[in-house]
C-alpha positions in Angstrom: 82.1 110.1 75.1 84.0 111.5 77.8 85.9 109.6 80.1 87.9 110.1 83.1 90.7 107.7 84.4 91.9 107.6 87.8 95.5 106.9 88.7 98.9 107.5 88.0 100.8 104.1 87.2 101.9 102.4 84.2 98.9 100.7 84.5 96.9 104.0 83.7 99.2 105.0 81.0 98.3 101.7 79.3 94.7 102.2 79.7 94.9 105.6 78.5 96.5 104.7 75.6 93.9 102.1 74.7 91.1 104.5 75.6 92.1 107.4 73.5 92.3 105.1 70.4 88.8 104.3 70.7 86.6 106.1 68.0 83.9 106.4 70.9 86.5 108.4 73.1 85.7 112.1 72.6 87.8 113.5 75.7 89.9 112.0 78.1 91.1 113.4 81.4 93.3 111.5 83.9 93.5 112.1 87.6 96.2 112.7 88.5 98.2 111.0 85.8 102.0 111.1 84.9 104.3 112.5 82.0 103.1 110.0 79.8 99.2 110.2 80.2 99.8 113.6 79.5 100.5 112.5 75.8 97.1 110.8 75.4 94.8 113.0 77.6 94.8 115.7 80.0 96.0 115.5 83.3 94.0 117.0 86.2 95.3 117.4 89.5 93.2 115.3 91.6 94.4 112.5 93.7 93.4 109.2 93.2 92.1 108.7 96.8 90.4 112.4 96.8 86.8 111.0 96.2 85.0 114.1 96.7 87.2 115.9 94.3 86.8 113.3 91.6 83.0 112.9 92.0 82.7 116.8 91.6 84.9 116.7 88.6 83.1 114.0 87.0 79.6 115.4 87.5 80.9 119.0 86.6 82.3 117.8 83.6 79.4 115.5 82.4 81.7 112.6 82.5 80.2 109.7 80.6 82.5 107.0 82.4 84.8 106.7 85.2 87.7 103.8 84.7 89.2 103.4 88.1 92.7 102.1 87.8 94.4 101.6 91.2 92.3 99.3 94.0 92.6 102.0 97.2 89.9 103.9 95.7 87.5 101.2 94.9 88.1 99.4 98.2 87.4 103.2 99.6 83.9 103.1 97.6 84.4 105.6 94.8 82.5 103.3 92.6 79.5 103.9 95.1 80.0 107.8 95.4 79.9 108.1 91.4 76.7 105.7 91.3 75.1 108.3 94.2 76.0 111.2 91.8 74.6 109.5 88.6 78.1 108.9 87.0 78.8 105.3 85.4 81.9 103.8 86.9 84.0 100.9 85.7 85.1 99.1 88.6 83.4 97.1 91.7 81.5 98.8 94.9 83.3 98.8 98.1 81.2 95.5 99.0 82.7 93.9 95.7 86.2 95.4 96.2 86.6 93.8 99.8 87.8 90.5 97.6 91.1 92.6 97.2 90.4 94.9 100.6 90.4 91.8 102.9 92.1 88.6 102.1 90.3 87.1 104.7 86.9 88.0 103.1 88.2 86.6 99.9 89.1 83.5 101.4 85.4 83.1 102.9 84.0 83.7 99.7 86.2 81.1 98.0 85.0 78.5 100.7 81.4 79.1 99.9 82.0 79.0 96.1 84.2 75.8 96.7 87.0 77.4 94.6 90.2 75.6 95.0 92.7 77.5 97.0 95.4 77.1 99.7 94.4 75.7 103.0 94.5 78.9 105.5 93.6 80.4 108.9 93.2 84.1 109.9 94.7 85.5 113.1 94.6 89.0 114.7 96.7 87.9 117.9 100.4 87.6 116.9 101.0 84.9 119.7 98.3 82.8 118.4 99.6 83.3 114.6 103.2 82.4 115.8 101.8 79.0 117.6 100.1 78.1 114.5 103.2 78.7 112.2 105.2 76.6 114.6 102.7 73.7 114.5 102.2 73.8 110.3 106.2 74.5 109.7 107.6 75.8 106.9 107.6 76.7 103.8 104.5 78.9 104.7 102.8 82.0 103.5 102.0 85.1 105.6 99.6 87.7 104.3 98.7 91.2 105.7 94.9 90.8 105.7 94.6 94.5 104.2 95.7 96.5 101.3 99.6 96.9 101.3 100.6 98.0 97.8 101.6 94.1 96.6 104.1 94.0 99.3 102.4 92.4 102.2 103.0 88.6 101.3 105.9 86.9 102.7 107.0 83.4 101.2 108.7 82.0 104.3 111.2 79.6 103.6 111.8 78.5 107.3 109.8 79.1 110.3 112.2 81.6 111.6 111.4 83.7 108.5 107.6 83.5 109.2 107.9 84.5 112.8 109.9 87.5 111.6 107.2 88.2 108.9 104.6 88.3 111.7 106.7 90.4 114.1 107.0 92.9 111.1 103.4 93.1 109.8 101.5 92.5 113.1 103.7 94.0 115.9 105.9 96.7 113.8 103.0 97.2 111.6 105.3 97.5 108.6 102.1 98.0 106.3 99.9 100.3 108.9 96.7 98.8 109.8 96.6 96.1 106.8 98.4 94.2 109.4 96.1 94.4 112.0 95.1 90.7 111.2 97.1 88.0 108.8 96.1 85.2 106.6 98.5 82.2 106.9 98.4 79.9 104.1 99.7 76.8 102.9 102.7 76.8 100.5 101.9 76.1 96.8 104.3 75.1 94.3 104.3 75.4 90.8 104.2 78.3 87.9 102.5 81.2 89.0 100.0 82.9 86.5 97.9 86.2 86.4 94.5 85.7 84.7 92.2 88.6 84.0 88.2 88.3 83.3 85.8 91.0 82.8 82.8 91.1 84.7 79.3 92.4 84.7 77.8 90.9 87.8 76.5 88.1 86.3 78.5 87.2 83.1 82.4 86.6 82.9 84.4 87.1 79.7 88.1 85.6 79.9 90.8 88.1 78.7 94.2 87.1 78.8 96.9 85.1 81.0 100.3 86.8 81.7 103.2 85.9 84.1 104.4 88.4 86.6 107.8 88.8 88.1 107.7 90.0 91.8 111.1 89.6 93.0 113.3 92.8 92.3 116.6 91.0 91.4 117.5 88.5 88.3 116.4 84.8 88.9 113.8 85.8 91.2 116.0 86.9 94.2 115.6 89.7 96.6 112.5 91.3 98.2 109.0 91.4 96.6 108.1 94.5 94.5 104.8 95.8 92.9 106.2 93.8 89.7 109.4 94.2 87.7 108.3 92.9 84.3 105.5 90.6 82.7 104.8 88.8 79.5 102.0 87.0 77.5 101.2 84.6 76.6 103.0 82.2 79.4 103.7 78.6 77.6 102.5 76.8 80.9 98.9 78.4 80.4 96.7 76.2 78.0 93.0 76.5 76.8 92.1 74.0 79.4 93.5 75.9 82.1 91.2 79.0 81.1 88.3 76.6 80.9 89.0 75.3 84.3 89.6 78.6 85.9 86.5 80.1 84.6 84.0 77.0 85.5 85.8 76.5 89.2 86.7 80.2 90.1 85.5 82.9 88.4 81.9 82.1 87.7 81.3 80.5 91.0 82.9 83.8 92.7 80.4 85.9 90.8 77.6 83.9 91.7 78.7 83.9 95.6 79.1 87.8 95.3 75.7 87.8 93.9 74.2 86.0 96.8 75.9 88.2 99.3 74.2 90.9 97.6 77.7 92.7 96.1 77.7 91.9 92.3 80.8 92.2 91.2 81.3 94.6 88.1 84.9 95.1 86.7 88.1 93.2 86.2 88.6 90.4 88.3 92.3 89.6 88.4 92.9 85.9 89.4 96.5 85.0 90.9 96.7 81.5 90.1 99.4 78.8 90.8 99.4 76.0 88.5 100.2 73.0 90.6 100.5 69.4 89.8 96.6 69.0 91.0 95.5 71.8 88.8 95.1 75.6 88.9 94.8 76.9 92.7 93.9 80.3 93.5 96.3 82.6 95.4 94.2 85.8 95.6 91.9 87.7 93.8 92.8 91.6 92.8 89.5 93.9 91.6 91.6 95.7 89.1 94.0 95.5 86.3 97.6 94.4 87.3 100.7 96.5 87.0 102.6 95.5 85.0 100.4 93.0 83.5 98.0 95.3 82.0 100.8 96.9 79.9 100.8 93.4 78.1 97.4 93.1 77.9 97.0 96.3 76.2 99.6 95.6 73.8 97.8 92.4 72.8 94.2 93.3 72.9 93.2 94.0 69.1 89.4 94.7 70.3 88.5 98.1 70.9 88.8 98.5 75.2 86.1 101.1 75.6 83.0 99.1 74.6 84.0 96.3 76.7 84.5 98.3 79.7 80.8 99.7 78.9 79.5 96.2 78.3 80.6 95.3 81.8 78.8 98.1 83.1 75.7 97.7 81.5 75.5 93.8 82.2 75.7 93.3 78.6 79.3 90.9 78.6 77.0 87.9 77.3 77.0 89.2 73.9 80.3 90.5 73.7 83.3 88.9 72.5 87.2 90.1 72.5 90.2 89.3 70.3 93.8 89.2 71.3 96.6 89.6 68.8 98.7 86.4 68.2 102.0 88.4 68.8 104.2 87.8 72.3 104.2 91.0 74.5 106.6 91.8 77.3 107.1 94.7 79.3 110.4 95.5 81.4 110.0 97.8 84.6 112.7 100.5 84.9 112.8 101.4 88.8 114.4 103.8 90.9 117.9 102.7 92.6 116.9 101.5 96.2 113.2 100.1 95.0 111.3 98.6 97.0 113.5 100.3 99.6 114.3 104.0 100.0 114.9 105.8 96.5 115.4 109.3 95.5 112.9 111.3 93.2 113.3 113.8 90.7 116.3 112.7 88.6 115.9 113.4 84.9 115.3 110.5 82.6 116.5 110.9 78.9 116.7 109.0 75.6 112.8 108.4 75.7 112.4 109.3 72.1 115.1 107.0 71.0 113.9 104.3 73.0 110.2 104.6 71.4 111.7 104.7 68.1 112.7 100.7 68.4 110.4 98.9 66.0 107.8 97.4 67.9 108.6 99.1 71.1 106.1 101.1 73.5 107.1 103.2 76.4 104.8 103.4 79.3 105.4 106.0 82.0 104.7 104.8 85.8 106.3 107.0 88.7 107.4 110.1 86.2 106.3 113.9 86.4 106.9 116.6 84.1 109.7 119.5 85.1 110.6 122.2 82.8 109.3 120.1 80.0 111.4 117.0 81.0 110.3 113.7 82.2 111.6 113.3 85.8 111.7 110.2 88.3 108.7 110.7 90.5 108.3 107.1 92.3 109.8 103.7 92.8 108.5 101.9 89.6 109.1 104.7 86.9 108.9 103.3 83.3 107.3 100.0 81.9 109.4 99.4 78.3 107.1 97.1 76.4 107.3 95.3 73.2 105.6 93.1 70.8 106.9 90.3 68.6 106.0 87.2 66.5 108.0 85.1 69.4 108.6 85.9 73.0 112.2 86.0 72.3 111.9 88.6 69.6 109.7 90.8 72.0 112.1 90.5 74.6 115.1 91.7 72.3 113.1 94.6 71.2 112.1 95.8 74.7 115.7 95.6 76.0 116.9 97.2 72.8 114.5 100.2 74.0 115.6 99.9 77.7 119.2 100.3 76.6 118.4 103.8 74.7 116.9 105.1 78.0 119.3 107.6 79.6 118.6 107.4 83.2 121.8 106.4 85.5 119.5 106.5 88.7 117.5 103.4 87.3 117.7 99.7 87.1 115.8 97.0 85.9 116.1 93.0 85.7 117.5 91.8 82.6 116.1 88.2 82.8 112.2 89.2 82.2 110.6 86.0 80.4 113.3 83.8 81.8 110.9 81.2 82.7 109.4 80.9 79.1 112.8 80.8 77.5 115.1 78.9 79.6 116.4 75.8 78.0 114.4 72.4 78.5 115.6 70.5 81.5 
């Protein structure tokens, strides 16, 4: 098979690493890729949002399968454009990708499917939104309705914080048109979990649960980011939780989307809160998470490529996935200043020494090649992963690898996995 993988982050390096390991994969292109994906396949200089360029490349190279990493091309209709050109795509249509492209749409589908989720309201008028916040009180959650690269959510501890968030999102347009309207939700307390299921429009296959670390600083302090690390399995997650989420969230959502004429095919990423009243849905994403995808690929024992094909072909009902029993963890190394202003172009050394740590794996994210050297080319630059018989062993291996990376212009959290490894109360 000839495969085209779309994207340039750590998620895409992990997917490339897994796809190229499949006996079914004869050739892999990554558009546009990064310094790490260049080691797995061939990078091509086509941006992930260049839909005509991607379709033309896939058609000209007789690509058998396109795998889309990021959400923006899916929301923009890449899967639709590929289908029109006769090219198979792993990823939902634009109509189905609205589950991530519009938080209000996602909430409407959840209400229709009776999915347990937070109480919510949508506003396009800032003054009406502020009146609602003052009436509801805090803590409260404010979300930009559209795509905001994982940064459009504010968990406001006070009414003043929520009002400031509304000004930033709706008035100053910190996230552009994504903030033309907002969804305001009740605050849910508990353990936050990322859960992934492959979907073929009718059937769903559970994959894995992980726990992400969104805030930039140790102890979950500072602003939200795209994710500073993740691990799996989370101790708070049980087989009973998986059954409940599949029965009350994933399958009812698939049925609701099918009724709307927008069957969902791809991977459905459920952001969950394990509350005292059971799991509740925070949000749906329509692609693999980043950095959760990296720990998923580290734990996946099955060949990934046949699973992606089964999702495309409506054959998941007869498919099964196997996970390795070992724990996996990934630590994100970011450019100093992230998630705010940061510099690009600094050279990253020590990568071979880091990769030589037993059980460690270095996934590139915001990197590029310059004069044969890896240089920083984004905010989240590396995802240093490791596996181990226990989460503690995996974390020790990951941080041993981190400490071999020679990059003075980078930083990372030093407490990834802390919720699982903290002493009992």
